[in-house]
C-alpha positions, 0 to 999 in steps of 0.5 A: 494505454497502448492503442487498441481498436474496439474490434480487437478489444471485443475479441480479447474480452469475448464481448459483443459490439453494440451501437458501434458504427466503426469497429476500427475506432481506437481507444487511445486514452485511459481505461477508467471506471470513474466517469469523472476520469474520462477523457478523449479516447477513453474506454469506460468500464461500467460496474454495477455497485451496491449504490451506483450503476456505471451504465447510468453514466454511459451517455455522459462519458461518451459526450466527455470523449469516451470511445466506448463503454465496456459493460454488461448490457447495451446502453444506447451508445457504442459499447462492448457487452460482456457477461462478466465485466470484471473478468473482461477487464482482467483479460484486457489487462493480461493481453496488454501486459503480454503485448508490451513485454514490460518487466512486471514486479509484484509484491505482497505482505501483511504490512508495508505493501504500499510504502514498499511499492512506492519505494520500489517505484521511486528507485526504478524510475531513475533507471527507466519509465515505471508505472506503479499502483496508485495508493492501495489499488491492489485488488481484482479491479485496481490491479488491471486498471493500473496495468492498463496505464502502461504504454510502449515506453513503460519498462517496469510495472510495479504492482501491489497485490492484496489478498483476503483469502487463499487463491486471491494472489494466484488469480491476480498473478494470472491477470498480470504474470510477474517476473519478480515477486517480493514477499515482505512479511506474514503478520496478523492483518486479516487474520480473522478472515484467513484463520491463522498466520499459516493460512496467511503464509499459504496465500502470500506464497502464491506469488512466488509459486507464480514466478517463472523459473530462474533460467527464465529470469524469475526472482523471488525477493524474500524477507530473511528475518521472517521465518514464514516468508523465508520458508517460501523459498521451497515453493518457487523455481525462481532465483531466491534473493534474501533481504533483511538484517540477518547476516545471511541476507543477500541484501542487508542493512548494517549499523541501523540507527535513527536520526534525531528526528526519527528517520532511519539511517543504515549501511546498505550492503548488496552483492555488488557493493555497499553504500550509506542510506539516510531516509526521509521517511519516519520509523525504523520499520521502513528499513525492511521496506527499503531493503526489499526495494533495494533487492528488487533494484539490484536484481534489475541491474542498479548499483548500490550507490544508485539504490542508496541515493534513490532511497535517501531521496524517496518520499511518501507517495500515498496519503495518510501514511506516516505524514509528518506535519509541523504546525506553526505553534510547534505541534507535530501531527503524524497522520498514519490513519489510512489503515492499521494492523498489529504490526503497523500499529506497533511500528507507528508507536515506535516511530512516534517515540523516535520522532518525539524524543524529549517531547510530549507524545500522544497516541490517538488510536482506534480499532484494528479491523478483521482480527477475529478471535485475536482482536482482544489480545491484539488491542490489549497488546498495543495498549500495553506497548504504548505504556512500555514505550513511555508514550505520554498519553494514549487516547483510545477512540471508538467502541469496544476495541478502543476500550480494550486498548485503554484496558491494556494500557491500564493493566500495564501500569497506566495511571491517572489520565495517561490513557483515556477513552473517548467515544468518537473522532470529534471527542478526540479532537475536542480533547486534543484542542484543549490539552495540546501544548507547543512541541507536542507530537500526535500520532493518529492511527486506526483501520480505514473504517474508523476514519481517524484521518479527520482528527489529523485534518482538524488538528492541522486546521486548528493550527493553520493560523500561519503556513503549515510546514510539512516535513 
């Protein structure tokens, strides 16, 4: 973080200083909420959780080098005490971002946010120092913590914004006002909480409403292939840039195809020129993600050739998202177990088929959470799609939702043992260990709460007699 004195921080967050012998003492290190991440010059933010109270670690973090604690009560060591720790953290982030004058790029969408954020960051950091959201820290706490890692050298700040209700993205934009905002898609993720796709569109569109007008440099990057996103153009005064495969898109892909290993290749067209892209990532769904990143980069002055080169060399920066690993025996494990919704599940199945061309394919799938009344229909649809794509075997893992997955496959024409339901992750591992053959490709995917990454981990450990070759 940029250097700030404790007195300045207290003023910004409206806090009271306790046990601070020198108000001019400066925070020169990171702002953290995890005591294990504290180092010299840090500011430790003490949250009270359901099981852990950060205030209990006050003495420990100061001994580790923290300058002070930002908390809701005095703790016997240097502290800035506030009524609302989360609001104070947000106020501090807003202050730092405004002081830096960094170009802030924000993005949201129902699916692909983290992968697209990673792509944007990898493209932009070729142009100038870039800070971006680690993993999926896209909420009221993770976003300001990310913003506070920016320094005087930071040119671009790329922030992923999540939402579970109307007003969430508006609040995040108040904390860290974006100059460029990208909306990727409107899908079914969290539809049970929102109540419908129109409500999801209303929430996601809060990002473009928060952008400055075009004459002040505001730019809204919108998916031309998604009608609900494209309609958001009427909700912003910013310059509108469309991306997609539509002929009307300003930044578009032509001649989209997949390599023999399932990696997308296409011709990138921008207003400043065209260039060819062959990605290292897997699955055709990454084309849309890449186009969103290209539109952001074009708006910030990068040429088509620069963008294409960066996209072709970009990899996955966040774990458990289409991680493709080949075991020494030739079994390929695709770990996409970080999270799942209907759109990402279908994209992952198509990627599995592309990767496994001519080989046996296994889809080890679990529950998609937060779908509300749509849960039965959506799980049924995924099971049916697995059959239509000729996935060799579907392994549905878990309770009721997994049974719906298998039922969908059965009703679509699955026969014999082409689909099977197992109770938990260990049962899936036992089945796979007994039946996998060299050359098979296994996709593992479910919502985060299911924890199916343990299946992928176990399969890789099983095949780790020699060195695992990660692609």
